[in-house]
N, C-alpha and C positions, 0 to 999 in steps of 0.2 A: 504493500500500500504506500509505503514511504517513497518508493521509486516512482510509482504512478503519479503521486502528487508532485514530485519534482519535475516530471515531464510536462504536466499541465501548466506549471508556472512559466515555462519558456515559450508557450504558444503565443501570448500577446506580443512578445518581442518580434516574432516573425511577421505579424500583421501591422506593425507600426509604420505609419506613413513617413516618408523621408522629409515631408514639409515640417513635421513636428520638431525635427532636429535642426531646422534652418534658422539661423539667427538673423531676423529681419533688421536688427539694429545695424548690421553691416551695410545696409543700403541707405542708412540715414544720411551719410555725408553726401552721396550722389543725389538723393532725393532733395535734400535741402538746397544744393546748388542749382539743380535743374528746375525744381518747382519755383524757387525764389527768383531765378533768372527769368523764367517764362512769365510768371505773374508780374514781375517788375517791368519787363519789356512791354507786356500787353497793357497794363494799367497806366504806366507813365507816358508812353507814346500816345495812347488813346486820350488821356487827360490833356496832354499837350495840344493835340489836334482839336479836341473839344474846346479848349481855351481859346485857341486861335479862331475857331469857328464861331465863337461868341461875339467876335468883333470884326471878322473878315469872312466874306462869303466866297472868295476866290478859291477854287479847288486846288489850283497850283500852289498857292501859299500854304494850304494845309498839307499837301503832299511833301513839299520841300521841308516844311517843319517836321513832319513825321520822319523823313529819312535822316534829317540832322539829329533828331532825338535818338534814332536807332543806332547810328554810328557812335555818337557820343556815349550813349548808355551802354552799348556793348563793350566799349573800351573801359569804361568806368567799372562795370561789373567784373570784367576779367582782372583788372588791377586790384580791385577791392577783395575779390575772392582769393587771389594769389597771396596777398598780404595777410589776410585773415587766416587762411589754412596754414600758411608757412609759420605764422606765430603759434598756432595750435600745435603744429609739428614740433617746433622747438621746445614748447612746454612739455609735451609728452616724452620727448627724448631726454630732457633734463630730469624728468621724474623717474624714468627707467634707470638712468645713471645713479640717481640717489638710492633707488631701491636695490640696485645691484651692489652699491657700496656698503649698504647696511645689511645686505643679505635677506632683504624682505621678500624676495621672489626668486623662484628657481629659474633655471635656464629655459626650460620648456615654456613656462609662462611668458618669459621675456620674448622668445621667438614668436610666440603667438601675437603679442602686442605689436611687434614690428610689422607683421603682415597686415595688421588692421590699420596702420597709420595712413592718413590720406596723402595723396599726391597733389601738391600745390599746382603744378602745371596742368594736370588733367582736370582738376576742379575749376581752374580759371577758364580753360577752353570750353568745358561743359556749360559753365554759367554764361559765357559770352554767346555761345550758339543758342542756348535756350532763350536768352534775352532777345536775340535777333528773330527767332521763330515767333515769339510772342509779339514783338513789335510790328512784324510785317502784317499781322491780321488787320488792325485798323487802317493801315495804309492801303491795302488791297480793297478793303470794304469801301473806302472813300474814293478810290481812283476812278470808278466808272459811274458815279452818280452825279448828275448835273444839278439837280435841285438841292438847294442848301439845306432846307429843313429835312428833306428825305435823307440826305447824306448823313446828317447828324443822327437821325433815328437808326439808320443802317449800321453806323459805327457802334452805337450802344448795343444793338441786337447782336452784332457779330462778336463784340467783346464779351457780352454776357454768355453767349454759347461757348466761347473759348475758355472763359473762366470756369464754367461748369465742367468742361472737358478736362482741364488741367486738374481740377479738384478730384474728378473720378480717377484719373491716371495716378495721381499721387496717393489716393486712398487704396487703390488696387495694389500698387507695388509695395506699399508699406503696410498693407493689411490693417488699415485704420478705418474708423467709422466713415462710411461713404457720405451720408447726409451732412454730418458736421463739417467734413472737409469741403464739400461743395458750397455749403452756406457761408462758410468762413471766407473763402476767396471771392465769392460772388458779392456779398455785402461789402467787403472791403474795397473791391473794384468800383462798385457803384458810388460809394462814399467819396473815393478819390476823384472820380470824374465829376461828380456833382459839385464838390468843393472848388475844384479848379475852374469849372465852367462858370459857377456863380461869382467867384472872386474876379475872374477876368471880365465878365459881363458888367460887374459893378464898377471896375476901374474904367472900362470903356464908356460907361454911361456918364462918367464925370467930365468927359470931354478931353481926357488926356490922349495924346497921340501915341499909338503903339506900332 
């Protein structure tokens, strides 16, 4: 009987799903860079174009402004992500050296930590590309619409759909709550566009030249 009980204990291990052993926190660095870059590109460029659209009806002005925001933002995201991740890398390396000096961690644990350290160059490229992909959405949405009011409405609709899509992708890859992820990025994007549009409209109504 003892032998039979021992065999039954090993059965659940054979049916265990590989996903249960996967550490989704390893994706956090890439998800953070990609989702942050895409959302930032989408919202910042859309807000910039909406702000220009509040005082200018010329579609060329909006498109040029959008591309200027895309290139400037992509470079800014790449530099900022590189500096941020490299600082994190230095801190983690310094901590491992201190742990090694005090004998707080064994060699196997140290090697595992080294494999999980982020790559500043890869994070910078991923963030820049994600920013560009997000920023191109409002530019394409506005490029083929002649009517000014319709153009603004199309930009808002396209950005809203893209925000929901980014929220779904981020939640799926990170195995986080889908509804909360979508609501968070969507409401944040709406607030950014509304504030930028309102402030620019207010400044334009005062008679100041822009």
